C-alpha positions as CSV (number, residue, x, y, z in Angstrom):
1,M,106.9,-152.8,-67.3
2,P,107.9,-149.3,-66.1
3,R,106.9,-146.4,-68.2
4,S,109.4,-144.0,-69.7
5,R,110.0,-140.6,-68.3
6,T,108.0,-137.8,-69.9
7,I,111.0,-135.5,-70.3
8,P,111.9,-135.7,-74.0
9,A,115.3,-137.1,-74.8
10,D,116.0,-134.1,-77.0
11,H,115.3,-131.6,-74.1
12,S,117.9,-128.8,-74.5
13,A,119.3,-129.3,-71.0
14,F,120.4,-132.8,-72.0
15,S,122.0,-131.9,-75.4
16,P,125.6,-131.7,-74.1
17,L,125.1,-134.9,-72.1
18,P,124.6,-138.0,-74.3
19,A,123.5,-140.9,-72.0
20,T,123.6,-144.6,-72.0
21,P,121.0,-146.8,-70.3
22,V,122.0,-149.2,-67.5
23,S,119.6,-152.0,-66.5
24,L,118.8,-152.2,-62.8
25,A,116.9,-154.6,-60.5
26,G,113.2,-154.6,-61.2
27,G,113.5,-154.1,-64.9
28,V,114.0,-150.3,-64.7
29,R,116.8,-148.4,-66.4
30,A,119.0,-145.6,-65.1
31,M,120.8,-143.3,-67.6
32,V,124.5,-142.5,-67.4
33,H,126.8,-139.9,-69.0
34,V,130.5,-140.5,-68.8
35,A,132.9,-137.7,-69.4
36,G,136.7,-138.2,-69.5
37,Q,138.5,-141.5,-69.5
38,L,137.4,-144.4,-67.3
39,G,139.9,-147.1,-66.4
40,G,142.9,-145.0,-65.7
41,K,144.6,-144.2,-62.4
42,R,142.3,-141.3,-61.5
43,L,139.3,-142.0,-59.3
44,P,136.1,-141.1,-61.1
45,V,133.9,-138.4,-59.7
46,V,130.3,-139.7,-59.6
47,C,127.6,-137.0,-59.4
48,I,124.3,-137.9,-57.8
49,P,121.5,-135.3,-58.0
50,G,118.9,-134.8,-55.3
51,Y,115.1,-135.2,-55.2
52,Q,113.4,-134.3,-58.5
53,R,116.7,-133.3,-60.0
54,N,118.7,-134.8,-62.8
55,M,122.2,-135.1,-64.4
56,S,121.8,-131.7,-66.2
57,D,122.4,-130.0,-62.8
58,F,126.1,-131.0,-63.1
59,S,126.6,-130.1,-66.8
60,T,128.5,-126.9,-65.9
61,F,130.6,-128.8,-63.4
62,V,131.6,-131.3,-66.0
63,Q,132.7,-128.5,-68.4
64,F,134.6,-126.7,-65.7
65,F,136.2,-129.9,-64.3
66,A,137.3,-130.9,-67.8
67,R,139.0,-127.6,-68.4
68,S,140.7,-127.5,-65.0
69,S,141.8,-131.2,-65.0
70,G,143.1,-131.5,-68.5
71,G,139.9,-133.0,-69.9
72,D,140.4,-136.7,-69.3
73,W,139.5,-137.0,-65.6
74,P,136.5,-139.4,-65.5
75,V,133.2,-137.9,-64.3
76,V,130.0,-140.0,-64.2
77,L,126.6,-138.4,-64.1
78,V,123.5,-140.5,-63.3
79,D,119.8,-140.1,-63.7
80,L,118.4,-142.6,-61.2
81,P,114.9,-144.1,-61.7
82,G,112.3,-141.4,-61.6
83,R,114.7,-138.6,-62.7
84,G,115.7,-137.1,-66.0
85,R,115.7,-139.6,-68.8
86,A,115.6,-142.7,-66.6
87,D,112.6,-145.0,-66.2
88,D,110.1,-144.5,-63.4
89,R,110.0,-147.1,-60.7
90,I,107.0,-149.4,-60.8
91,E,105.9,-148.8,-57.2
92,A,106.1,-145.5,-55.4
93,A,107.3,-147.3,-52.3
94,E,110.5,-148.3,-54.1
95,Y,111.8,-144.7,-54.0
96,G,114.3,-144.0,-51.3
97,S,118.0,-143.4,-50.5
98,M,118.7,-147.0,-49.8
99,T,117.2,-148.2,-53.1
100,D,119.1,-145.4,-54.9
101,A,122.4,-146.5,-53.2
102,R,121.8,-150.0,-54.4
103,D,121.2,-148.7,-57.9
104,V,124.4,-146.6,-57.8
105,Y,126.3,-149.6,-56.7
106,S,124.9,-151.6,-59.7
107,I,125.7,-148.8,-62.1
108,L,129.3,-148.6,-61.0
109,A,129.6,-152.4,-61.2
110,A,128.3,-152.2,-64.8
111,L,130.9,-149.5,-65.6
112,G,133.7,-151.5,-63.9
113,I,134.3,-148.8,-61.3
114,A,135.8,-150.3,-58.0
115,E,136.3,-146.9,-56.2
116,A,135.1,-143.4,-56.8
117,V,134.7,-140.0,-55.2
118,F,131.0,-139.1,-54.8
119,L,129.5,-135.7,-55.3
120,G,126.0,-135.7,-53.9
121,Q,123.6,-132.8,-53.9
122,G,120.7,-132.9,-51.3
123,Q,119.2,-136.4,-51.3
124,G,122.1,-137.4,-53.6
125,G,124.4,-136.8,-50.6
126,Q,122.2,-139.2,-48.5
127,V,122.7,-141.8,-51.3
128,A,126.5,-141.3,-51.1
129,M,126.4,-141.7,-47.3
130,A,124.3,-144.9,-47.6
131,L,126.7,-146.2,-50.2
132,A,129.6,-145.5,-47.9
133,A,127.9,-147.3,-45.0
134,H,127.3,-150.5,-47.1
135,H,130.3,-150.4,-49.4
136,P,133.0,-148.5,-47.7
137,L,135.8,-149.7,-50.0
138,L,133.9,-148.2,-53.0
139,V,134.0,-144.7,-51.5
140,G,137.3,-142.9,-52.0
141,G,135.8,-139.6,-50.9
142,T,132.6,-137.7,-50.6
143,I,131.6,-134.1,-51.4
144,L,128.2,-133.2,-50.0
145,L,126.3,-130.2,-51.2
146,D,123.3,-129.1,-49.1
147,S,123.0,-132.6,-47.7
148,G,122.6,-134.2,-44.3
149,P,122.1,-137.7,-43.0
150,V,118.3,-137.3,-42.8
151,T,115.6,-135.2,-44.4
152,D,113.0,-133.5,-42.1
153,S,109.7,-135.1,-43.0
154,R,108.1,-131.6,-43.2
155,G,110.3,-130.9,-46.1
156,I,109.2,-134.1,-47.9
157,V,105.5,-133.1,-47.3
158,R,106.2,-129.6,-48.7
159,L,108.0,-131.1,-51.7
160,R,105.1,-133.5,-52.4
161,N,102.5,-130.8,-52.1
162,N,104.5,-128.5,-54.5
163,V,104.5,-131.3,-57.1
164,A,100.8,-132.4,-56.7
């Protein structure tokens, strides 16, 4: 059984972002915040944070986008396993862009989303690219922030050493 994240659910960064759990393969849960109205004619914008980031990175974007779009445009924020309020993965080897892309696909299926625009920051952009490669009809567009198709392994080592 995966352990829960250590970030408290009442952490102030999450207060404007009520979230719902979505069950994924392996018995772990992602957390999802939906702003606006799903199911209409507007393609949802799905925001995917990067390594060691969480949905709160997009809270200002959600507020701005709501004001500029009339408030009902659907925006979906996700905390994938190992981030924010989501569960940790059972095995460290299960972390990666391809696994995250599979999980985003599962989240969108659970929400009934057949096509979306993806806003990916850092590794979240890599997840969006992997999703586009495997499910091209799901991707109505991508917005990549500080993201490329690969991450230099030296950066991953630096990130790991900063956390350890």
